[in-house]
C-alpha positions in Angstrom: 138.8 59.0 97.4 135.0 60.2 99.0 134.3 56.2 99.4 131.8 55.8 102.8 130.7 52.7 104.5 128.8 51.8 107.3 128.3 48.6 109.4 125.0 47.7 109.7 125.2 43.9 111.4 127.6 41.4 112.6 126.9 37.5 112.8 129.7 35.7 114.5 130.3 32.0 114.0 127.5 31.3 111.4 127.0 27.9 111.0 127.5 26.8 107.3 125.7 23.5 106.1 126.8 20.2 106.1 126.9 20.5 102.1 129.4 23.5 102.2 131.6 22.0 105.1 132.3 18.8 103.4 133.0 20.9 100.3 135.3 23.2 102.0 137.2 21.4 104.7 139.0 24.5 105.5 136.0 26.0 107.3 136.3 23.3 110.1 139.2 25.6 111.5 137.9 29.0 110.6 134.9 30.8 112.1 132.3 32.5 109.9 131.6 35.9 110.1 128.5 37.7 107.9 129.5 41.5 108.2 126.3 43.7 106.8 127.3 47.0 105.4 126.5 49.3 103.0 128.9 51.3 101.1 128.6 54.2 98.6 130.9 55.0 95.7 132.9 58.3 95.5 131.4 60.5 92.4 134.0 62.5 92.3 136.6 59.6 90.9 136.2 56.8 88.4 136.3 54.0 91.5 133.6 51.1 92.9 133.3 49.6 96.2 132.4 46.0 96.7 133.3 43.0 99.1 136.9 42.7 98.1 137.6 46.1 99.2 137.2 44.7 102.8 139.2 42.4 105.3 138.9 41.8 108.5 141.6 41.8 111.2 141.1 38.8 113.9 143.7 36.8 115.1 146.9 39.3 116.3 148.8 39.6 112.8 145.8 38.3 110.9 144.3 40.4 107.5 142.0 37.9 105.9 140.1 38.9 103.2 136.5 38.2 102.1 135.3 35.1 100.1 132.9 34.3 98.0 132.7 30.4 98.8 129.1 30.7 100.8 127.3 33.2 98.7 124.8 31.1 97.1 124.4 29.2 100.9 123.9 33.1 102.7 121.4 34.2 99.8 118.9 31.1 99.5 118.6 32.2 103.7 117.9 35.7 102.8 121.9 37.2 103.0 122.0 39.6 100.2 125.6 39.5 99.1 127.3 43.0 98.5 127.2 43.6 95.3 129.5 46.5 93.9 128.7 50.1 94.2 129.8 51.8 90.8 130.8 55.2 90.6 128.5 57.6 92.8 125.9 55.1 93.9 125.1 53.2 97.0 124.8 49.5 98.1 123.8 47.1 100.5 124.4 43.3 101.5 126.1 40.9 103.5 130.0 40.1 103.0 131.6 36.4 104.1 134.6 36.3 106.0 136.9 32.9 107.4 138.6 34.0 109.8 141.2 31.8 111.9 139.7 30.6 115.0 141.1 32.4 118.1 140.3 36.0 116.6 138.3 37.5 120.2 138.3 41.1 118.9 137.4 41.3 115.1 138.0 44.5 113.1 137.1 45.3 109.4 139.6 46.8 107.5 138.7 49.2 104.2 141.8 49.7 102.3 141.8 52.6 100.0 144.0 51.7 97.2 146.8 54.5 95.9 145.4 56.5 93.2 147.0 59.3 91.2 144.2 61.7 89.5 144.2 63.0 85.7 146.0 66.4 86.9 148.9 63.7 88.4 147.9 64.6 92.2 148.7 61.5 94.1 146.3 60.1 96.9 148.2 57.4 99.1 146.8 54.1 100.2 145.3 54.0 103.9 143.6 51.2 106.1 140.8 52.2 107.8 139.8 49.9 110.7 136.5 49.7 112.1 135.9 47.7 115.2 132.9 45.2 115.1 132.8 44.6 119.1 
C-alpha cells in the first residue's frame, strides 16, 4: 500500500522503574524491548501507521503486540513514543514491547491489513518481518 518503516535502534532488556514493576506485575516475566522506528504512511491510500501496526516475534510461536503501559516512563527518560503517521506523513519514535523471556532472536512484524480500494481492487493482508539482531 506504500507504507514504509525503518528500524533505527533497538534496546533489549530495558529496565522499567520499580514503580512500573510494582504496578504491572507481568513485567517480572517479560523482557522489555524498545524499538525506535521511522514510518511513512502511504499518500496513495487513506491510511495511518503507528505503534499498533507492529508486533514482535520472539520465542517460537509468539507474536506480541506493542504496549503503551510504559509510554509515560520512557518519555520522561527521553524516548519519545511513536505517534501515528497520518496519510502521506512521516514520523519517528519508540515502540515498547514486552515479549516473553526466552526469545533469543527477535523480529519486528509490520502487519498490513487487507483492504479494498474504491474501485473494488482487493489488497491482501501481509506480514513484513524485520530481524532485530
